[in-house]
C-alpha positions in Angstrom: 135.9 142.7 170.9 138.2 140.3 169.2 135.5 137.7 169.4 132.9 140.0 168.1 135.2 140.8 165.2 135.7 137.2 164.6 132.0 136.6 164.7 131.5 139.4 162.2 134.1 137.9 159.9 132.4 134.6 160.1 129.1 136.3 159.2 130.7 137.9 156.2 132.0 134.5 155.1 128.5 133.0 155.4 127.2 136.0 153.5 129.8 135.4 150.8 128.7 131.8 150.7 125.1 132.8 150.3 126.0 135.3 147.6 127.8 132.5 145.8 124.8 130.3 146.2 122.6 133.1 144.9 124.9 133.4 141.9 124.5 129.7 141.2 120.8 130.2 141.5 120.9 133.1 139.1 122.8 131.0 136.7 120.1 128.2 136.9 117.5 130.8 136.5 119.1 132.1 133.4 119.3 128.6 132.2 115.6 128.3 132.9 115.1 131.5 130.9 117.0 130.0 128.0 114.8 127.0 128.2 111.8 129.2 128.4 113.1 130.9 125.1 113.5 127.5 123.5 109.9 126.6 124.6 108.7 129.9 123.1 110.3 129.1 119.9 108.7 125.7 120.0 105.4 127.4 120.8 105.8 129.6 117.6 106.5 126.4 115.6 103.4 124.8 117.1 101.4 128.0 116.3 102.5 127.7 112.7 101.5 124.0 112.6 98.3 125.1 114.2 97.7 127.4 111.3 98.5 124.7 108.8 96.3 122.2 110.5 93.5 124.8 110.6 93.8 125.2 106.8 93.8 121.5 106.5 90.7 121.4 108.8 89.0 123.8 106.5 89.8 121.8 103.5 88.6 118.6 105.3 85.5 120.3 106.4 84.8 121.4 102.9 85.4 117.8 101.8 83.2 116.6 104.6 80.3 118.9 103.5 80.7 117.7 99.8 80.8 114.1 101.0 77.6 114.6 103.1 75.9 116.3 100.2 77.0 113.3 98.0 75.5 111.0 100.6 72.2 112.8 100.5 72.1 112.8 96.8 73.4 109.3 96.2 70.9 106.4 96.1 70.7 103.5 98.4 72.6 101.5 95.7 75.7 103.7 95.9 79.2 102.4 95.9 80.3 100.7 99.1 83.9 101.6 98.5 83.1 105.4 98.5 81.1 105.2 101.8 84.0 103.2 103.5 86.4 105.9 102.2 84.1 108.7 103.5 84.0 107.0 107.0 87.8 106.8 107.0 88.1 110.5 106.1 85.7 111.4 108.9 87.7 109.4 111.3 90.9 111.2 110.2 89.0 114.5 110.6 88.0 113.7 114.2 91.6 112.6 115.0 92.9 115.9 113.5 90.4 117.8 115.7 91.5 116.0 118.8 95.1 116.8 118.0 94.3 120.5 117.6 92.5 120.5 120.9 95.5 118.8 122.6 97.9 121.2 121.0 95.7 124.2 122.3 95.9 122.7 125.8 99.6 122.4 125.5 99.8 126.1 124.6 97.8 126.9 127.6 100.0 124.9 129.8 103.1 126.6 128.5 101.6 130.0 129.2 101.0 129.0 132.8 104.5 127.8 133.0 105.7 131.1 131.8 103.6 133.0 134.5 105.2 130.8 137.0 108.7 131.6 135.8 107.9 135.4 136.0 106.8 134.8 139.6 110.1 133.1 140.4 111.9 136.1 138.7 110.0 138.5 141.0 111.0 136.5 144.0 114.6 136.4 142.9 114.4 140.3 142.6 113.3 140.5 146.2 116.1 138.3 147.2 118.5 140.7 145.4 117.0 143.7 147.1 117.6 141.9 150.4 121.2 141.3 149.4 121.5 145.0 148.6 120.3 145.9 152.0 122.8 143.5 153.5 125.5 145.2 151.5 124.5 148.6 152.7 124.6 147.3 156.3 128.0 145.8 155.7 129.4 149.0 154.2 128.7 150.9 157.5 131.1 148.5 159.2 134.0 149.2 156.9 135.8 151.2 159.6 136.4 148.1 161.8 139.3 146.5 159.9 141.2 146.6 156.5 140.5 143.0 155.9 136.8 143.6 156.1 137.1 146.6 153.7 138.9 144.4 151.1 136.3 141.7 151.4 133.6 144.3 151.1 135.2 145.7 148.0 135.3 142.2 146.4 131.6 141.9 147.5 130.8 145.2 145.8 132.4 144.0 142.6 130.4 140.9 142.7 127.3 143.0 143.4 128.0 145.1 140.4 128.4 142.1 138.3 125.2 140.7 139.6 123.5 144.0 138.8 124.7 143.7 135.2 123.3 140.2 135.1 120.1 141.4 136.5 119.8 144.0 133.8 120.3 141.4 131.2 117.7 139.2 132.9 115.3 142.2 133.0 115.9 142.8 129.3 115.3 139.1 128.6 112.2 139.1 130.8 110.8 142.2 128.9 111.4 140.3 125.6 109.7 137.3 126.9 106.8 139.3 128.0 106.5 140.9 124.5 106.6 137.4 123.1 104.0 136.2 125.5 101.8 139.1 124.5 102.3 138.3 120.9 101.4 134.6 121.6 98.3 135.7 123.5 97.3 137.8 120.5 97.8 134.7 118.2 95.8 132.6 120.6 93.0 135.2 120.5 93.3 135.1 116.7 93.1 131.4 116.8 89.9 131.5 118.9 88.4 134.0 116.5 89.3 131.7 113.6 87.6 128.9 115.5 84.5 131.0 115.9 84.6 131.8 112.1 85.0 128.0 111.4 82.0 127.2 113.5 80.1 129.9 111.6 81.3 128.5 108.3 80.2 125.0 109.5 76.7 126.4 110.2 76.6 127.9 106.7 77.7 124.7 105.1 75.0 122.8 107.0 72.5 125.3 105.7 73.8 124.9 102.1 73.3 121.1 102.3 69.6 121.5 101.6 70.3 123.6 98.5 72.7 120.9 97.1 70.0 118.2 97.4 68.4 119.7 94.2 71.4 119.2 92.0 70.8 115.5 91.2 71.8 115.8 87.6 75.3 116.8 88.6 76.0 113.6 90.4 78.3 112.1 87.9 80.5 115.2 87.8 80.5 115.2 91.7 81.6 111.5 91.6 84.6 112.4 89.4 85.5 115.3 91.6 85.2 113.2 94.7 87.6 110.7 93.2 90.0 113.5 92.5 89.5 114.7 96.1 90.0 111.2 97.4 93.4 111.2 95.7 94.1 114.6 97.2 93.1 113.4 100.6 95.4 110.4 100.2 98.2 112.9 99.6 97.1 114.9 102.6 97.0 111.8 104.7 100.6 111.1 103.6 101.4 114.7 104.5 99.7 114.3 107.9 101.7 111.1 108.5 104.9 113.1 107.8 103.6 115.8 110.3 102.9 113.0 112.8 106.4 111.8 112.4 107.7 115.3 113.0 105.5 115.5 116.1 106.9 112.2 117.3 110.4 113.7 116.9 109.2 116.7 118.9 107.7 114.4 121.5 111.1 112.7 121.7 112.7 116.1 122.2 110.1 116.9 125.0 111.0 113.6 126.7 114.6 114.6 126.6 113.7 118.0 128.1 111.6 116.1 130.7 114.6 114.0 131.6 116.8 117.1 131.8 114.1 118.7 134.1 114.1 115.6 136.3 117.8 116.0 136.6 117.4 119.7 137.5 114.8 118.7 140.0 117.2 116.2 141.6 119.8 118.9 141.7 117.3 121.3 143.3 116.3 118.7 145.8 120.1 118.3 146.7 120.3 122.2 147.0 117.2 122.1 149.2 118.8 119.6 151.5 121.9 121.6 151.6 120.0 124.8 152.3 118.1 123.0 155.1 121.4 121.9 156.6 122.6 125.5 156.4 119.3 126.7 158.0 119.8 124.3 160.8 123.5 125.5 161.3 122.3 129.1 161.2 119.6 128.4 163.7 122.3 126.8 166.0 124.6 129.8 165.4 121.7 132.1 166.1 121.1 130.5 169.4 124.8 130.6 170.4 125.1 134.2 169.1 122.0 135.2 171.1 123.4 133.7 174.3 126.7 135.3 173.7 125.1 138.6 172.8 123.0 138.5 176.0 126.2 137.9 177.9 128.1 140.7 176.1 125.1 143.1 176.7 125.1 142.3 180.3 128.7 143.2 180.6 128.5 146.3 178.4 125.2 147.8 179.0 126.6 151.2 179.7 128.8 151.6 176.7 127.3 149.7 173.7 123.5 149.6 174.3 122.7 151.3 171.2 125.1 149.6 169.0 124.2 146.1 170.3 120.5 146.7 169.8 121.1 147.9 166.2 123.3 144.8 165.5 120.7 142.5 167.0 118.0 144.0 165.0 120.2 143.7 161.9 120.8 140.0 162.8 117.1 139.4 163.4 116.3 140.9 160.0 118.9 138.7 158.4 117.3 135.8 160.0 113.9 136.8 158.8 115.2 137.2 155.3 116.8 133.8 155.4 113.6 132.3 156.7 111.8 134.0 153.8 114.3 132.7 151.3 113.8 129.2 152.7 110.0 129.4 152.3 110.4 130.7 148.8 112.7 127.8 148.0 110.2 125.4 149.4 107.3 127.0 147.4 109.4 126.9 144.2 110.3 123.2 144.9 106.5 122.4 145.3 105.7 124.3 142.1 108.4 122.4 140.1 107.2 119.1 141.4 103.6 120.0 140.3 105.0 121.0 136.9 106.9 117.7 136.7 103.7 115.7 137.6 101.8 117.7 134.8 104.5 117.1 132.3 104.6 113.4 133.1 100.9 113.2 132.6 101.1 115.1 129.3 103.8 112.8 128.2 101.7 109.7 129.0 98.7 111.2 127.1 101.0 111.9 124.1 102.4 108.3 124.2 98.9 106.9 124.2 97.9 109.2 121.3 101.1 108.1 119.4 100.3 104.5 120.0 96.7 104.9 118.8 98.0 106.8 115.7 100.5 104.1 114.9 97.6 101.4 115.3 95.4 103.4 112.9 98.3 103.8 110.4 99.0 100.1 110.5 95.3 99.2 110.0 95.1 101.7 107.1 98.2 100.5 105.5 97.2 96.8 105.8 93.7 97.5 104.3 95.4 99.5 101.5 97.7 96.6 100.9 95.0 94.0 100.9 93.0 96.1 98.4 96.0 96.4 96.2 96.7 92.7 96.4 93.1 91.8 95.6 93.1 94.1 92.6 96.4 92.6 91.4 95.0 89.1 91.8 91.8 90.0 89.9 93.9 91.6 87.2 96.3 88.6 87.0 93.3 86.2 86.9 91.7 88.1 84.1 94.9 88.2 82.1 95.4 84.4 82.7 91.9 83.8 81.4 92.5 86.0 78.3 95.8 84.1 77.7 94.1 80.8 78.0 91.2 81.9 75.7 93.7 83.2 73.1 95.8 80.0 73.4 92.5 77.9 72.8 91.5 80.2 69.8 95.1 79.8 68.3 95.0 76.1 68.8 91.5 75.9 67.0 92.7 78.1 64.2 95.9 76.0 63.7 93.8 72.8 63.8 91.4 74.3 61.2 94.2 75.6 59.0 95.9 72.1 59.2 92.6 70.4 58.3 92.0 72.8 55.4 95.6 72.3 54.2 95.3 68.6 54.4 92.0 68.8 52.5 93.7 71.0 49.9 96.6 68.6 49.6 94.2 65.7 49.2 92.3 67.5 46.5 95.5 68.5 44.7 96.8 64.9 44.8 93.5 63.7 43.5 93.5 66.2 40.7 97.1 65.5 39.8 96.3 61.7 39.7 93.3 62.4 37.4 95.5 64.6 35.2 98.2 61.9 35.1 95.5 59.3 34.2 94.2 61.6 31.5 97.6 62.1 30.0 98.3 58.3 29.9 94.9 57.8 28.3 95.7 60.5 25.7 99.1 58.9 25.0 97.4 55.5 24.5 94.8 57.0 22.2 97.6 58.5 20.2 99.5 55.2 19.9 96.3 53.4 18.9 95.6 55.9 16.2 99.0 55.7 14.9 98.7 51.9 14.7 95.4 52.1 13.0 96.8 54.6 10.5 99.6 52.3 9.6 97.3 49.4 9.1 95.1 51.5 6.8 98.1 52.6 4.8 99.2 48.9 4.4 95.7 48.0 3.1 95.7 50.8 0.7 99.1 49.9 -0.6 98.0 46.2 -1.2 94.9 47.3 -3.1 96.9 49.7 -5.1 99.5 47.1 -6.1 96.8 44.5 -7.2 95.1 47.2 -9.5 98.4 48.7 -10.9 98.6 46.2 -13.8 95.0 46.6 -14.9 95.3 50.3 -14.8 98.5 50.4 -16.8 96.9 48.2 -19.5 93.9 50.4 -19.9 95.6 53.7 -20.1 98.3 55.7 -18.4 96.0 58.7 -18.2 94.2 57.5 -15.1 97.2 57.3 -13.0 97.6 60.2 -10.7 100.9 60.1 -8.7 100.8 61.7 -5.3 103.8 63.3 -3.7 105.0 61.6 -0.7 104.7 63.7 2.4 105.9 63.3 5.9 103.3 63.4 8.7 104.6 64.4 12.2 102.9 63.0 15.1 103.5 63.5 18.8 106.0 60.6 19.0 107.9 61.9 15.8 106.9 59.0 13.7 107.5 59.5 10.0 105.7 57.7 7.2 104.7 58.2 3.4 101.4 57.7 1.7 100.5 57.4 -2.0 96.9 57.9 -2.6 95.9 56.4 -6.1 92.5 57.0 -7.7 91.2 53.3 -7.8 88.7 51.9 -10.1 85.0 51.1 -9.3 85.8 47.7 -8.0 88.5 48.8 -5.7 86.3 51.6 -4.5 83.5 49.2 -3.7 85.9 47.0 -1.7 87.1 50.0 0.2 83.6 51.2 0.8 82.9 47.8 2.3 85.8 48.0 4.6 84.8 51.5 5.7 81.3 50.5 6.4 82.5 47.7 8.6 84.8 50.2 10.4 81.9 52.6 10.9 79.7 49.9 12.3 82.4 49.0 14.8 83.0 52.6 15.9 79.3 53.3 16.2 79.1 50.4 18.7 81.7 52.0 20.8 81.3 55.3 22.7 82.5 58.6 21.5 86.3 58.9 22.5 88.7 61.8 22.8 89.8 61.1 19.2 86.7 62.6 17.9 87.2 65.6 20.1 90.8 66.1 19.0 90.7 65.0 15.4 87.2 66.1 14.6 85.5 64.1 11.7 87.0 60.7 11.1 89.1 59.8 8.1 86.6 57.3 6.9 83.9 60.0 6.4 86.3 62.0 4.4 87.2 59.0 2.2 83.4 58.4 1.6 83.0 62.0 0.8 85.8 61.7 -1.7 84.3 58.6 -3.1 80.8 60.1 -3.4 82.2 63.0 -5.3 82.3 61.4 -8.7 85.0 62.3 -11.2 86.5 65.0 -8.8 90.2 65.4 -8.3 91.2 64.8 -4.6 94.6 66.4 -4.0 97.0 65.7 -1.2 96.7 69.2 0.1 93.2 68.6 1.7 94.5 65.6 3.5 97.6 67.4 4.8 95.4 70.3 6.0 93.4 67.9 8.0 96.4 66.2 9.5 98.0 69.5 10.3 94.8 70.7 12.1 94.9 67.4 14.1 98.5 67.9 15.0 97.8 71.6 16.1 95.1 70.3 18.3 97.3 67.9 19.9 100.1 70.4 20.4 97.7 72.8 22.0 96.6 70.1 24.3 100.1 69.3 25.2 101.0 72.9 25.9 98.0 73.2 28.2 98.9 70.0 30.0 102.5 71.4 30.5 101.1 74.8 31.8 98.8 72.8 34.2 101.8 70.7 35.4 103.7 74.0 35.9 100.9 75.5 37.9 100.6 72.3 39.9 104.3 72.4 40.8 104.0 76.1 41.9 101.0 75.1 44.0 102.9 72.3 45.6 105.7 74.8 46.3 103.2 77.2 48.0 101.7 74.4 50.0 105.2 73.3 51.2 105.9 76.9 52.2 102.7 77.1 54.1 103.5 73.8 55.9 106.8 75.2 56.9 105.2 78.4 58.2 102.7 76.4 60.1 105.5 74.4 61.7 107.3 77.6 62.5 104.0 79.0 64.1 103.8 75.8 66.1 107.5 76.3 67.2 106.6 79.8 68.1 103.6 78.8 70.1 105.7 76.2 72.0 108.3 79.0 72.6 105.5 81.2 74.0 104.3 78.4 76.2 107.9 78.1 77.5 108.2 81.9 78.1 105.0 81.9 80.0 107.0 80.4 82.9 109.6 83.1 82.7 106.8 85.7 82.4 105.3 84.3 85.7 108.7 84.4 87.4 109.3 88.1 86.2 105.7 89.0 87.4 106.4 87.5 90.8 109.6 89.4 91.0 108.0 92.7 89.9 104.7 92.2 91.8 105.2 90.2 95.0 102.6 89.7 97.7 103.1 93.3 99.0 103.7 95.6 96.1 103.4 99.4 95.6 101.5 101.3 92.8 104.7 102.2 91.0 105.9 98.6 90.4 102.4 97.5 89.2 102.7 99.9 86.2 105.5 97.7 84.7 103.0 94.7 84.2 101.4 95.8 80.9 104.8 96.7 79.5 106.1 93.1 80.2 102.9 91.5 78.8 103.3 93.5 75.6 107.0 92.7 75.4 106.4 88.9 75.9 103.3 88.6 73.7 102.2 89.8 70.3 99.5 92.4 70.1 95.9 91.8 68.9 96.6 93.8 65.7 99.7 91.7 64.8 97.7 88.5 65.4 94.9 89.8 63.1 97.4 90.7 60.4 98.9 87.2 60.6 95.5 85.5 60.3 94.6 87.8 57.3 97.8 86.9 55.5 97.2 83.1 56.1 93.7 83.3 54.9 94.8 85.3 51.8 97.4 82.7 50.9 94.9 79.8 51.3 92.3 81.7 49.2 94.9 82.2 46.5 95.8 78.6 46.4 92.1 77.5 46.4 91.3 80.0 43.7 94.3 78.8 41.5 93.2 75.2 41.9 89.6 76.1 41.0 90.9 77.9 37.9 92.9 74.9 36.9 89.9 72.6 37.3 87.7 74.9 35.2 90.4 75.0 32.5 90.8 71.2 32.5 87.0 70.7 32.3 86.8 73.2 29.4 89.5 71.3 27.5 
């Protein structure tokens, strides 16, 4: 009996160990449930992403329809850039469709995993029912010893606790089932939406024939397509961000896979431990059977019924343990299959990620190359424009310099001519003064010879003239006494005047005649021809005053021309200085072109974004004058040159008129 009790105690201990193992398994199952809940949350996120991707698909399909219609409407000489962009958009649409298919496949796999977990929960429930049956059998044996009763009380407490845990697990299972149902509904909705999308695609294909008639709206469609291309670029950026999020999720899934591998390793170790326990139990069963047969042979009369019942109970326990072992082996196989499927899925995801990364690199490189070509073309065009403008500036400067040199030459020649004319006028004035002095001397000599004869005849014929001062340009003062001569003296004077007239007629008409008008000899002949007429000094003084006024006017005009020439020389000097400043500024601009190139290389290197390229026109306007400013400068210069030329022409006309 003692041995039997000891055996029962050992059995209770083994049952406790099994209960503890079952608790551990329940804890692991709860962890699996938590993981399932996390997976459900991820499934919900994926469903949301599916909805977003569907909306994007609809938009992309609309764009695809428009692009196809544009292809039908566009001529064979359409833009190659738009066709290339359309092909890229179609490739992106196909990639997005493949991603949607893969995500739907992932959702299906997750639903299968959930079904498997529900199956494992049902198996664990059966194990708990078996444990309850064992507890009931152990409760009947409470009367054997107090130690067994205490242990059974502890076992009951543990069972109650397990029941509570089972209730929580059932509640979680119900919630998971409800979530599964909701997910299935969502999947059905998604399938319906797919069907609607296929219908919409068919309708769009039918509408393509109608859009072929609208050829006149091709320009508007091209503008809309450009806008849509920009929108698609934005969507592509959004898709890239979504791909990055998916990559992060893939990393999380890889971490989960690693944790599942760890769990599988722990499950393998548990399986090995359970197998060992099974071997031990089988050995104990064999020993117990031999002992039980021996005890039954000894006590057939007393404990036949009790031994049979215990043997049946033990056989049932053995069967239940065999069942648990089979269930564990099945679960191990299932988990290994899941591992294989998850590893294959991860491989496919890794290949897809690598393909997407390659596509992204290709797209980014092509975009960068296009930007670089555009920037190089823009830079080359700007360089050509700068060179053309520099050549124009050089040509204009050369022409201005030539014009100024010509004007300076003309002004110098005119100045020399005016100086020569002034010297000539002064010489003529000096010669006239000398001639007048000689005439006065001759008149005085003739008057002194005939003074005595005239005094003898009568004093009546003497006519005294007042001495008057004649002012000439060189302020020479002299006095004249005109006396009425006799007939002889008049004849002599007439002879002298005729000789002088003959000498002057041989010569050309000089500036004297222009300045003084009629010669003095003609006036004297007129006076001599007027017989017995009184010639006063007033007429002579009037003539001389007129001549003086003419000379003064000429001198004033020459002084005004000199002043104008001085002003024109000043203007020409100012223009020369301005031209020198323009040349210095041009040299400064040529020096600043190097700095501009350095700044352009800093702002726009070989690989540059769209935002930095926008600063290029700002810098060009800062480092260069605008076209309007250049035109204003040219107009100002031309105005100044025109004013100087006009002034010089007016001076030439005035000099010629004089």
